[in-house]
Structures are given as structure tokens and as C-alpha cells.
C-alpha positions in Angstrom: 23.9 12.6 1.6 21.8 14.7 -0.1 17.9 13.9 0.4 17.3 12.6 -3.5 19.8 10.0 -2.2 18.1 8.9 0.7 14.9 9.3 -1.2 16.2 6.5 -3.9 18.3 4.2 -1.2 14.6 3.8 0.6 12.8 2.5 -2.5 16.1 0.2 -3.3 15.9 -1.0 0.3 11.6 -1.9 0.3 12.1 -2.9 -2.9 15.3 -5.3 -2.3 14.2 -6.3 1.3 10.5 -6.3 0.8 8.7 -6.5 4.3 5.3 -8.1 4.1 6.3 -10.2 1.5 4.6 -13.3 0.6 0.8 -15.1 1.3 -0.9 -15.1 4.9 -2.5 -18.5 5.8 -6.3 -17.9 6.0 -6.4 -14.3 4.6 -10.0 -12.3 5.5 -9.7 -10.9 2.2 -7.3 -11.4 -1.4 -7.2 -8.2 -3.9 -5.4 -8.4 -7.4 -5.3 -5.6 -9.2 -2.8 -4.9 -12.6 -1.3 -1.5 -14.0 -2.2 -2.5 -18.3 -0.1 0.4 -18.9 3.6 -1.5 -17.7 2.3 -4.9 -16.6 2.7 -4.7 -12.9 0.9 -6.6 -10.8 0.3 -6.8 -6.8 -2.0 -9.3 -5.0 -3.1 -7.8 -1.7 -3.5 -10.7 2.1 -5.2 -9.0 5.0 -5.9 -10.4 7.7 -8.4 -8.5 9.6 -10.3 -8.9 13.2 -12.5 -6.7 14.7 -10.8 -3.9 13.0 -7.6 -4.2 13.2 -5.2 -5.6 10.1 -3.5 -8.1 12.3 -1.7 -9.4 9.2 -1.1 -8.3 5.4 1.5 -9.3 2.5 2.2 -8.5 -0.6 2.9 -10.9 -4.1 3.5 -9.8 -7.5 5.5 -8.5 -10.0 6.7 -4.7 -11.7 9.0 -1.9 -11.8 10.8 -1.6 -8.0 8.6 1.8 -7.5 5.4 -0.8 -7.1 7.5 -3.5 -5.6 8.6 -0.6 -3.1 5.6 1.2 -2.4 3.8 -2.5 -1.3 6.6 -3.1 1.0 5.7 0.3 2.1 2.1 -0.3 2.6 2.0 -3.4 4.5 4.7 -2.2 6.8 2.8 1.3 7.3 -0.4 -1.0 7.9 0.6 -4.1 9.8 -0.9 -4.4 13.3 -3.5 -0.7 12.9 -6.5 0.2 12.5 -8.9 0.1 8.9 -9.5 3.3 9.2 -5.9 3.8 9.6 -5.3 1.9 6.9 -8.4 3.6 4.4 -6.1 7.2 5.8 -2.9 6.0 3.8 -4.8 4.5 1.1 -6.7 8.1 0.4 -4.2 10.2 1.4 -0.7 8.8 -0.3 -2.2 9.2 -3.8 -3.7 12.2 -3.0 -0.6 13.6 -1.7 1.3 12.6 -5.4 -1.4 13.6 -7.6 -1.5 17.1 -5.5 -4.4 17.0 -4.0 -2.3 17.2 -0.5 0.7 18.6 0.0 1.8 16.6 2.9 2.7 13.1 2.4 1.6 10.3 4.9 3.5 9.3 7.7 6.2 7.7 7.2 8.6 7.7 4.8 6.3 8.1 1.8 8.0 10.9 1.2 10.9 9.5 0.1 7.9 8.8 -3.7 7.5 12.2 -3.7 9.9 12.4 -7.2 6.8 10.4 -8.9 4.8 13.9 -8.7 6.6 14.6 -11.7 6.0 11.0 -13.9 1.9 10.2 -13.8 2.4 7.2 -15.4 4.4 6.5 -12.9 2.3 7.9 -10.2 0.1 4.3 -11.4 2.9 2.3 -10.0 3.5 4.1 -7.1 -0.3 3.8 -6.1 -1.0 0.6 -7.8 -1.4 -1.2 -4.1 -3.1 1.3 -2.5 -5.4 1.1 -5.2 -6.2 -2.6 -4.4 -6.0 -1.5 -0.9 -8.9 1.0 -0.8 -10.8 -2.4 -3.4 -10.3 -4.1 -0.3 -11.5 -1.4 2.2 -14.4 -1.0 -0.6 -15.9 -4.9 -0.4 -16.6 -4.9 3.6 -15.1 -8.0 4.0 -12.0 -5.8 6.7 -15.7 -3.9 8.7 -16.0 -4.9 12.2 -18.9 -7.7 12.6 -21.4 -6.3 14.6 -21.9 -8.1 17.9 -25.0 -10.7 17.9 -28.0 -9.4 18.8 -26.5 -5.3 18.6 
């Protein structure tokens, strides 16, 4: 099996058997984004406490790349710190646009072929952009202790 075939299998597996697909009870933040170019939609629900992402889920519809990327993102950030999630939200799009040479840790290299197709980069980064939006609104920041 060559590397390209292995990468295709990773994408197909995440598309056909998505991780964290569904909804959360009482998410801390919910962010939805739509890619008007292709019609992909993703809704990211995150439950965080004390700077840690306790659980995450996604829903939506779109191409295999956008859905696989959303699944991979959720799998990568569940149980991680908000800062680790921020690094991934920024690092993966930078990898696809050539701002950095190495992919973030995990299965992200499976989507490296998307670099050749700028329109597909938007598909692969849709969930990451939703995560960036969730991080920007401050809802995932740890709450200050009373009296501090």
C-alpha cells in the first residue's frame, strides 16, 4: 500500500465512521459555519471547563474532506487544553496554505494533498475556522477564581 492510498483510507474512514458526530448536552459554546462556495456546513459544539475541552461534537453536511476533517479535529481536541486546541486551529490551516512545512501531530498529513486545490483547502479548514471562532469569543477561557 502506498502513502497516498493510506491517506485516502484515513479520510474515507473518518468520513464513513465519523468520531464525535452528534450533539452535546449543555455545550459551553456552539458555532456554525457555512462555506458558500461548495455548500459545506459544520456546527461545532464544545463543552469546556477550567481551560480543558471536556467533550466536543460536530454536525453538518458536506464533502468527504470537510466531514473527515471535522471528525479528525474533534478527535484531536477532546480532552485537550484550550491552548492545545488553539495551536491546532491555527497550525493545520497554516500547514495547508504553506505557512508551515510540517503538519500538526496526528493524522493531519492525510489531508496534505488538499494543498494542491485551494478551493478544497476551505473544505478541509471549515471545522478549524469554527474552532477559531469559538476560541475568539472567549467562552472557552477559564473563569477567574472569585476574588482574584
